[in-house]
PyMOL CGO cylinders between C-alpha atoms (Angstrom):
from pymol import cmd
from pymol.cgo import CYLINDER

trace = [
    CYLINDER, 269.83, 300.41, 220.84, 268.98, 301.61, 224.36, 0.3, 1, 1, 1, 1, 1, 1,
    CYLINDER, 268.98, 301.61, 224.36, 271.67, 303.17, 226.50, 0.3, 1, 1, 1, 1, 1, 1,
    CYLINDER, 271.67, 303.17, 226.50, 273.16, 301.22, 229.43, 0.3, 1, 1, 1, 1, 1, 1,
    CYLINDER, 273.16, 301.22, 229.43, 271.43, 303.60, 231.85, 0.3, 1, 1, 1, 1, 1, 1,
    CYLINDER, 271.43, 303.60, 231.85, 268.04, 303.02, 230.22, 0.3, 1, 1, 1, 1, 1, 1,
    CYLINDER, 268.04, 303.02, 230.22, 268.57, 299.26, 230.26, 0.3, 1, 1, 1, 1, 1, 1,
    CYLINDER, 268.57, 299.26, 230.26, 269.52, 299.41, 233.92, 0.3, 1, 1, 1, 1, 1, 1,
    CYLINDER, 269.52, 299.41, 233.92, 266.33, 301.33, 234.75, 0.3, 1, 1, 1, 1, 1, 1,
    CYLINDER, 266.33, 301.33, 234.75, 264.20, 298.90, 232.77, 0.3, 1, 1, 1, 1, 1, 1,
    CYLINDER, 264.20, 298.90, 232.77, 265.78, 295.94, 234.53, 0.3, 1, 1, 1, 1, 1, 1,
    CYLINDER, 265.78, 295.94, 234.53, 265.19, 297.45, 237.97, 0.3, 1, 1, 1, 1, 1, 1,
    CYLINDER, 265.19, 297.45, 237.97, 261.59, 298.30, 237.13, 0.3, 1, 1, 1, 1, 1, 1,
    CYLINDER, 261.59, 298.30, 237.13, 261.05, 294.81, 235.77, 0.3, 1, 1, 1, 1, 1, 1,
    CYLINDER, 261.05, 294.81, 235.77, 262.48, 293.26, 238.90, 0.3, 1, 1, 1, 1, 1, 1,
    CYLINDER, 262.48, 293.26, 238.90, 260.34, 295.50, 241.09, 0.3, 1, 1, 1, 1, 1, 1,
    CYLINDER, 260.34, 295.50, 241.09, 257.25, 294.60, 239.08, 0.3, 1, 1, 1, 1, 1, 1,
    CYLINDER, 257.25, 294.60, 239.08, 258.02, 290.89, 239.18, 0.3, 1, 1, 1, 1, 1, 1,
    CYLINDER, 258.02, 290.89, 239.18, 258.59, 291.00, 242.93, 0.3, 1, 1, 1, 1, 1, 1,
    CYLINDER, 258.59, 291.00, 242.93, 255.18, 292.60, 243.56, 0.3, 1, 1, 1, 1, 1, 1,
    CYLINDER, 255.18, 292.60, 243.56, 253.26, 289.94, 241.66, 0.3, 1, 1, 1, 1, 1, 1,
    CYLINDER, 253.26, 289.94, 241.66, 250.92, 287.94, 243.87, 0.3, 1, 1, 1, 1, 1, 1,
    CYLINDER, 250.92, 287.94, 243.87, 251.35, 284.20, 243.91, 0.3, 1, 1, 1, 1, 1, 1,
    CYLINDER, 251.35, 284.20, 243.91, 248.42, 282.33, 242.41, 0.3, 1, 1, 1, 1, 1, 1,
    CYLINDER, 248.42, 282.33, 242.41, 247.73, 278.74, 243.22, 0.3, 1, 1, 1, 1, 1, 1,
    CYLINDER, 247.73, 278.74, 243.22, 248.01, 276.43, 240.27, 0.3, 1, 1, 1, 1, 1, 1,
    CYLINDER, 248.01, 276.43, 240.27, 244.61, 275.34, 239.01, 0.3, 1, 1, 1, 1, 1, 1,
    CYLINDER, 244.61, 275.34, 239.01, 242.69, 277.83, 241.18, 0.3, 1, 1, 1, 1, 1, 1,
    CYLINDER, 242.69, 277.83, 241.18, 240.03, 279.30, 238.91, 0.3, 1, 1, 1, 1, 1, 1,
    CYLINDER, 240.03, 279.30, 238.91, 238.91, 281.77, 241.59, 0.3, 1, 1, 1, 1, 1, 1,
    CYLINDER, 238.91, 281.77, 241.59, 241.96, 283.88, 240.77, 0.3, 1, 1, 1, 1, 1, 1,
    CYLINDER, 241.96, 283.88, 240.77, 240.34, 284.60, 237.40, 0.3, 1, 1, 1, 1, 1, 1,
    CYLINDER, 240.34, 284.60, 237.40, 236.71, 284.77, 238.57, 0.3, 1, 1, 1, 1, 1, 1,
    CYLINDER, 236.71, 284.77, 238.57, 236.44, 286.76, 241.82, 0.3, 1, 1, 1, 1, 1, 1,
    CYLINDER, 236.44, 286.76, 241.82, 232.81, 285.65, 242.22, 0.3, 1, 1, 1, 1, 1, 1,
    CYLINDER, 232.81, 285.65, 242.22, 234.13, 282.16, 243.02, 0.3, 1, 1, 1, 1, 1, 1,
    CYLINDER, 234.13, 282.16, 243.02, 236.21, 283.39, 245.95, 0.3, 1, 1, 1, 1, 1, 1,
    CYLINDER, 236.21, 283.39, 245.95, 234.88, 282.69, 249.46, 0.3, 1, 1, 1, 1, 1, 1,
    CYLINDER, 234.88, 282.69, 249.46, 233.12, 285.68, 250.95, 0.3, 1, 1, 1, 1, 1, 1,
    CYLINDER, 233.12, 285.68, 250.95, 232.61, 287.44, 247.61, 0.3, 1, 1, 1, 1, 1, 1,
    CYLINDER, 232.61, 287.44, 247.61, 229.85, 290.03, 247.74, 0.3, 1, 1, 1, 1, 1, 1,
    CYLINDER, 229.85, 290.03, 247.74, 228.92, 291.64, 244.42, 0.3, 1, 1, 1, 1, 1, 1,
    CYLINDER, 228.92, 291.64, 244.42, 228.44, 295.39, 244.29, 0.3, 1, 1, 1, 1, 1, 1,
    CYLINDER, 228.44, 295.39, 244.29, 224.92, 296.40, 243.28, 0.3, 1, 1, 1, 1, 1, 1,
    CYLINDER, 224.92, 296.40, 243.28, 224.58, 297.91, 239.84, 0.3, 1, 1, 1, 1, 1, 1,
    CYLINDER, 224.58, 297.91, 239.84, 223.67, 301.56, 239.44, 0.3, 1, 1, 1, 1, 1, 1,
    CYLINDER, 223.67, 301.56, 239.44, 219.92, 302.26, 239.09, 0.3, 1, 1, 1, 1, 1, 1,
    CYLINDER, 219.92, 302.26, 239.09, 220.44, 303.31, 235.46, 0.3, 1, 1, 1, 1, 1, 1,
    CYLINDER, 220.44, 303.31, 235.46, 220.98, 299.65, 234.55, 0.3, 1, 1, 1, 1, 1, 1,
    CYLINDER, 220.98, 299.65, 234.55, 217.52, 298.74, 235.85, 0.3, 1, 1, 1, 1, 1, 1,
    CYLINDER, 217.52, 298.74, 235.85, 216.10, 301.49, 233.64, 0.3, 1, 1, 1, 1, 1, 1,
    CYLINDER, 216.10, 301.49, 233.64, 218.03, 300.17, 230.63, 0.3, 1, 1, 1, 1, 1, 1,
    CYLINDER, 218.03, 300.17, 230.63, 216.77, 296.64, 231.24, 0.3, 1, 1, 1, 1, 1, 1,
    CYLINDER, 216.77, 296.64, 231.24, 213.20, 297.88, 231.64, 0.3, 1, 1, 1, 1, 1, 1,
    CYLINDER, 213.20, 297.88, 231.64, 213.45, 299.82, 228.37, 0.3, 1, 1, 1, 1, 1, 1,
    CYLINDER, 213.45, 299.82, 228.37, 214.81, 296.80, 226.50, 0.3, 1, 1, 1, 1, 1, 1,
    CYLINDER, 214.81, 296.80, 226.50, 211.96, 294.61, 227.73, 0.3, 1, 1, 1, 1, 1, 1,
    CYLINDER, 211.96, 294.61, 227.73, 209.34, 297.24, 226.96, 0.3, 1, 1, 1, 1, 1, 1,
    CYLINDER, 209.34, 297.24, 226.96, 210.59, 297.68, 223.39, 0.3, 1, 1, 1, 1, 1, 1,
    CYLINDER, 210.59, 297.68, 223.39, 211.39, 294.03, 222.64, 0.3, 1, 1, 1, 1, 1, 1,
    CYLINDER, 211.39, 294.03, 222.64, 209.24, 292.03, 225.04, 0.3, 1, 1, 1, 1, 1, 1,
    CYLINDER, 209.24, 292.03, 225.04, 207.51, 289.86, 222.45, 0.3, 1, 1, 1, 1, 1, 1,
    CYLINDER, 207.51, 289.86, 222.45, 210.74, 289.04, 220.62, 0.3, 1, 1, 1, 1, 1, 1,
    CYLINDER, 210.74, 289.04, 220.62, 212.51, 288.21, 223.88, 0.3, 1, 1, 1, 1, 1, 1,
    CYLINDER, 212.51, 288.21, 223.88, 209.66, 285.94, 224.96, 0.3, 1, 1, 1, 1, 1, 1,
    CYLINDER, 209.66, 285.94, 224.96, 209.68, 284.09, 221.62, 0.3, 1, 1, 1, 1, 1, 1,
    CYLINDER, 209.68, 284.09, 221.62, 213.46, 283.73, 221.78, 0.3, 1, 1, 1, 1, 1, 1,
    CYLINDER, 213.46, 283.73, 221.78, 213.30, 282.35, 225.31, 0.3, 1, 1, 1, 1, 1, 1,
    CYLINDER, 213.30, 282.35, 225.31, 210.57, 279.90, 224.31, 0.3, 1, 1, 1, 1, 1, 1,
    CYLINDER, 210.57, 279.90, 224.31, 212.77, 278.67, 221.44, 0.3, 1, 1, 1, 1, 1, 1,
    CYLINDER, 212.77, 278.67, 221.44, 215.65, 278.25, 223.85, 0.3, 1, 1, 1, 1, 1, 1,
    CYLINDER, 215.65, 278.25, 223.85, 213.53, 276.18, 226.22, 0.3, 1, 1, 1, 1, 1, 1,
    CYLINDER, 213.53, 276.18, 226.22, 212.27, 274.04, 223.34, 0.3, 1, 1, 1, 1, 1, 1,
    CYLINDER, 212.27, 274.04, 223.34, 215.82, 273.39, 222.15, 0.3, 1, 1, 1, 1, 1, 1,
    CYLINDER, 215.82, 273.39, 222.15, 216.79, 272.19, 225.64, 0.3, 1, 1, 1, 1, 1, 1,
    CYLINDER, 216.79, 272.19, 225.64, 213.93, 269.68, 225.83, 0.3, 1, 1, 1, 1, 1, 1,
    CYLINDER, 213.93, 269.68, 225.83, 215.56, 266.71, 224.20, 0.3, 1, 1, 1, 1, 1, 1,
]
cmd.load_cgo(trace, "trace")
């Protein structure tokens, strides 16, 4: 079992942590998805991601095109 001093420290830290929590409005999904907050501006991705995407399309272009065509066909109901 923890000593009384350790328990006291844990309680104080817990209270401090709880008191610094920000209040979130009930039912406000923007607290989970920052992109839904007003004024949100995404940070651009590093150039290496463009190179990765280009490489994926160069190596798998035909398969990606066929997959996308199947997706479009499945949505035409």
